[in-house]
C-alpha positions as CSV (number, residue, x, y, z in Angstrom):
1,M,-4.8,39.0,-85.2
2,N,-8.5,39.9,-85.8
3,T,-11.5,37.6,-86.0
4,H,-11.6,37.8,-89.8
5,D,-8.0,36.7,-90.2
6,L,-8.5,33.7,-87.9
7,R,-11.7,32.7,-89.8
8,H,-9.9,33.2,-93.1
9,L,-6.9,31.1,-92.0
10,E,-9.0,28.2,-90.7
11,S,-11.5,28.1,-93.6
12,D,-11.3,27.7,-97.3
13,Q,-14.7,29.3,-97.7
14,P,-14.4,32.8,-99.0
15,R,-17.4,35.0,-98.4
16,V,-18.5,37.0,-101.5
17,M,-21.0,39.8,-101.5
18,V,-23.0,40.4,-104.7
19,V,-24.8,43.7,-105.1
20,D,-27.1,44.3,-108.1
21,G,-30.5,45.8,-108.5
22,S,-31.7,42.8,-110.5
23,K,-32.6,39.8,-108.5
24,L,-32.2,37.6,-111.6
25,V,-28.6,38.9,-112.1
26,R,-27.8,38.2,-108.5
27,K,-29.1,34.7,-108.7
28,L,-27.2,34.0,-111.9
29,I,-23.9,35.3,-110.4
30,Q,-24.5,33.3,-107.2
31,A,-25.2,30.1,-109.2
32,V,-22.0,30.4,-111.2
33,L,-19.9,31.2,-108.2
34,V,-21.2,28.3,-106.2
35,K,-20.6,26.0,-109.1
36,E,-17.1,27.2,-109.9
37,L,-15.8,28.0,-106.4
38,P,-16.5,25.1,-104.1
39,G,-17.3,26.2,-100.5
40,V,-17.9,29.8,-101.5
41,Q,-20.5,31.7,-99.3
42,V,-22.5,34.2,-101.3
43,V,-24.5,37.0,-99.7
44,E,-26.5,39.3,-101.9
45,G,-28.2,42.7,-101.8
46,G,-30.1,44.8,-104.3
47,S,-29.1,48.3,-103.1
48,L,-26.5,50.5,-101.5
49,A,-28.6,50.2,-98.2
50,D,-28.5,46.4,-98.4
51,A,-24.7,46.5,-99.0
52,R,-24.2,48.7,-95.9
53,A,-26.3,46.3,-93.8
54,L,-24.4,43.3,-95.0
55,L,-21.0,45.0,-94.3
56,A,-22.2,45.5,-90.7
57,G,-22.4,41.7,-90.3
58,E,-19.8,39.0,-90.8
59,P,-16.6,40.0,-92.6
60,I,-16.7,39.9,-96.4
61,D,-13.7,38.6,-98.5
62,L,-14.7,40.1,-101.9
63,V,-17.4,42.4,-103.3
64,T,-18.9,42.5,-106.7
65,T,-21.3,45.4,-107.5
66,A,-23.3,46.8,-110.4
67,L,-22.3,50.3,-111.3
68,V,-25.9,51.6,-111.1
69,L,-28.1,50.8,-108.1
70,P,-31.6,51.9,-107.2
71,D,-30.4,54.2,-104.4
72,G,-26.8,54.9,-105.4
73,D,-24.0,53.4,-107.4
74,G,-21.1,51.0,-107.2
75,L,-18.6,53.6,-106.3
76,Q,-20.6,54.3,-103.1
77,V,-20.6,50.6,-102.3
78,A,-16.8,50.6,-102.7
79,R,-16.5,53.6,-100.3
80,A,-18.7,51.8,-97.8
81,V,-16.5,48.7,-98.0
82,R,-13.4,50.8,-97.3
83,E,-15.1,52.5,-94.3
84,A,-16.3,49.1,-92.9
85,G,-13.2,47.1,-93.6
86,G,-10.8,48.6,-91.0
87,Q,-7.3,47.4,-91.6
88,R,-8.3,44.7,-94.1
89,Y,-8.2,45.4,-97.8
90,V,-11.3,43.8,-99.5
91,P,-11.3,43.6,-103.3
92,V,-14.2,45.5,-104.9
93,I,-15.0,44.6,-108.5
94,V,-17.4,46.8,-110.4
95,I,-19.5,44.9,-113.0
96,S,-20.8,47.1,-115.8
97,G,-21.5,47.2,-119.5
98,D,-20.3,50.8,-119.5
99,V,-16.8,50.3,-118.0
100,Q,-14.8,51.9,-120.8
101,S,-16.6,55.3,-120.7
102,H,-16.1,55.5,-117.0
103,L,-12.4,54.8,-117.4
104,E,-12.2,57.4,-120.1
105,D,-14.0,59.9,-117.9
106,R,-11.7,58.9,-114.9
107,R,-14.8,58.2,-112.8
108,F,-13.3,55.1,-111.0
109,T,-11.5,55.8,-107.8
110,E,-8.9,53.9,-105.7
111,D,-11.8,52.5,-103.7
112,V,-12.5,50.2,-106.7
113,T,-10.0,47.3,-107.1
114,D,-10.9,46.3,-110.6
115,Y,-13.7,46.2,-113.1
116,F,-15.3,43.5,-115.2
117,D,-17.2,43.9,-118.5
118,K,-20.5,42.1,-118.1
119,S,-20.6,41.3,-121.8
120,L,-17.9,38.7,-121.1
121,G,-20.5,36.6,-119.3
122,H,-20.9,35.1,-115.8
123,N,-18.6,32.1,-116.4
124,A,-15.8,34.5,-117.2
125,L,-16.7,36.4,-114.1
126,A,-16.3,33.3,-112.0
127,A,-12.8,32.7,-113.4
128,F,-12.0,36.3,-112.8
129,I,-13.1,36.2,-109.1
130,R,-11.2,32.9,-108.6
131,G,-8.0,34.7,-109.3
132,Y,-8.7,36.9,-106.3
133,V,-10.0,34.4,-103.7
134,Q,-7.6,31.6,-104.7
135,P,-4.4,33.3,-105.7
136,Q,-1.8,31.2,-107.5
137,P,1.9,31.5,-107.1
138,I,3.7,34.2,-109.2
139,P,7.1,32.6,-109.8
140,D,10.1,34.9,-109.3
141,A,8.0,37.8,-108.0
142,H,10.6,40.1,-106.3
143,V,9.9,41.2,-102.7
144,L,12.0,43.9,-101.0
145,Y,11.8,42.9,-97.3
146,I,12.7,45.2,-94.5
147,E,13.2,43.6,-91.0
148,D,15.8,44.3,-88.4
149,S,15.4,41.0,-86.5
150,R,17.5,38.4,-88.4
151,T,15.6,35.5,-86.6
152,V,12.3,36.9,-87.8
153,A,13.7,37.6,-91.2
154,V,14.8,34.0,-91.7
155,A,11.2,32.8,-90.9
156,I,9.4,35.3,-93.1
157,R,11.8,34.8,-96.0
158,R,11.1,31.0,-95.9
159,M,7.4,31.7,-95.9
160,L,7.7,33.9,-99.0
161,E,10.1,31.6,-100.8
162,A,7.8,28.7,-100.2
163,H,5.4,30.5,-102.5
164,Q,8.0,31.0,-105.2
165,M,8.8,34.6,-104.4
166,R,12.3,36.0,-104.6
167,V,13.4,38.0,-101.6
168,T,15.9,40.8,-101.1
169,H,16.3,41.4,-97.3
170,V,17.6,44.6,-95.8
171,T,17.7,45.5,-92.1
172,T,17.0,49.2,-92.1
173,A,14.7,51.7,-93.7
174,E,17.8,53.6,-94.9
175,D,19.1,50.6,-96.7
176,A,15.7,50.0,-98.4
177,I,15.5,53.6,-99.6
178,A,19.1,53.4,-100.9
179,Y,18.2,50.2,-102.7
180,L,15.2,51.9,-104.4
181,E,17.2,55.0,-105.2
182,A,19.7,52.9,-107.1
183,Y,16.9,51.8,-109.5
184,A,15.0,55.2,-109.7
185,G,15.0,56.6,-113.2
186,T,16.2,53.3,-114.8
187,E,14.3,50.8,-117.0
188,A,14.5,48.4,-114.0
189,A,12.7,50.8,-111.7
190,P,11.3,50.5,-109.1
191,G,13.7,47.6,-108.4
192,A,11.1,45.2,-106.8
193,D,7.6,44.0,-107.3
194,L,6.4,44.5,-103.7
195,V,7.8,46.1,-100.5
196,L,7.2,44.2,-97.2
197,T,8.3,46.2,-94.2
198,D,8.1,46.0,-90.4
199,L,6.6,49.2,-89.0
200,Y,9.2,49.7,-86.3
201,L,12.9,49.4,-87.3
202,K,16.2,50.1,-85.7
203,G,17.8,53.4,-87.0
204,D,16.4,56.9,-87.5
205,L,13.8,55.9,-90.0
206,S,10.8,53.5,-89.7
207,G,8.6,51.6,-92.0
208,R,6.3,54.6,-92.2
209,D,9.2,56.6,-93.6
210,V,9.7,53.9,-96.2
211,L,6.0,54.2,-97.1
212,D,6.2,58.0,-97.3
213,R,9.3,57.8,-99.6
214,V,7.8,55.3,-101.9
215,R,4.5,57.2,-102.3
216,N,5.7,60.8,-102.1
217,G,9.4,60.7,-102.8
218,F,9.6,58.3,-105.7
219,G,6.0,58.8,-106.6
220,Y,5.2,55.1,-107.0
221,G,1.4,54.4,-106.9
222,K,-0.2,51.4,-105.2
223,R,-0.1,49.4,-108.4
224,R,3.4,50.4,-109.5
225,L,4.9,49.3,-106.1
226,P,2.6,47.7,-103.6
227,V,3.6,48.1,-99.9
228,L,2.6,45.7,-97.1
229,V,3.2,46.9,-93.6
230,M,3.7,44.4,-90.7
231,T,2.6,45.7,-87.4
232,G,1.6,44.5,-83.9
233,D,-0.4,47.6,-83.3
234,D,-4.1,46.6,-83.1
235,N,-5.3,50.2,-82.8
236,R,-7.7,50.6,-85.7
237,A,-7.1,54.4,-85.9
238,N,-3.4,53.8,-86.3
239,Q,-4.1,51.1,-88.9
240,A,-6.4,53.3,-90.8
241,A,-3.7,56.0,-90.8
242,L,-1.2,53.7,-92.5
243,L,-3.7,52.8,-95.2
244,R,-4.4,56.5,-95.8
245,D,-0.7,57.1,-96.0
246,G,-0.5,54.7,-98.9
247,A,-0.1,51.2,-97.6
248,N,-1.9,48.6,-99.8
249,D,-2.6,46.5,-96.8
250,L,-1.4,45.5,-93.3
251,V,-0.3,42.2,-91.9
252,L,-0.9,41.9,-88.2
253,K,1.5,40.1,-85.9
254,P,2.1,37.3,-85.1
255,I,2.5,36.6,-88.8
256,E,0.7,33.6,-90.2
257,E,2.2,32.2,-93.4
258,R,-1.1,31.6,-95.3
259,L,-2.4,35.1,-94.5
260,L,0.9,36.8,-95.5
261,A,1.1,34.8,-98.7
262,T,-2.5,35.5,-99.7
263,K,-2.1,39.2,-99.2
264,A,1.2,39.4,-101.0
265,L,0.0,37.3,-103.9
266,F,-3.2,39.4,-104.2
267,Q,-1.2,42.6,-104.4
268,L,1.3,41.2,-106.9
269,R,-1.5,39.9,-109.1
270,L,-3.3,43.2,-109.0
271,A,-0.1,45.1,-109.8
272,R,0.4,43.0,-112.9
273,M,-3.0,43.4,-114.4
274,P,-3.2,45.6,-117.5
275,V,-4.1,49.2,-116.8
276,S,-6.1,51.3,-119.2
277,P,-4.4,54.6,-120.3
278,A,-7.4,56.3,-118.7
279,Q,-6.3,54.9,-115.3
280,Q,-2.7,56.2,-115.6
281,P,-2.0,59.2,-113.3
């Protein structure tokens, strides 16, 4: 488990980075976040260069950025976050008064997690961010869980069910793919709200094969069917390859309940948020 995961588990103090060219706006956002999210640590920057410098320091849990910056834009900030984050998925929220036109022009990329219309005000922004840094249970959210060790499966299943998730457990990649195939093309597709898979499984296929089938076979995007991959491989190049192949996030072994639940709930919440027609593939 990496340093950020340990810090995140041992502390209820999320670290939020606020990037905006206006010092006044940064201070306003900071004041609201500190008031509404007890214990939050806010770091701020006024430019793309500032953001990159902050990302080189202590891990960040969430980023808000203006769309237009003195030396670049929010999309470049989002890209910098992805390049700096390693295996960890960091939510990036673009704050703009021109969100709709960017959606219509399809200018937002997968590097951006979400957007917020600044006309809604800073108090609404604080509530919006709270949903990311303090995720609440999503009753009956359905997880397709792939694990060949029944002992491990019992423990992980209890972790998920303790957070009100419903779990379907299969032991092989082949069984998982068959399960998803049974729902493909029906109104109940994809058949689960989230896939949680071990990377290495008994049988001819692995968790990577499940990921490939979900993204390239069934054609489900990251919001339609989020995929979390559990792995004990701490090689950052291998971790990055899994993210490039379409994993929403990774959960490093040994599995910690709070970290697993936080990552699963974040992906489930994101998947259920309304999507503009302009964001549809």
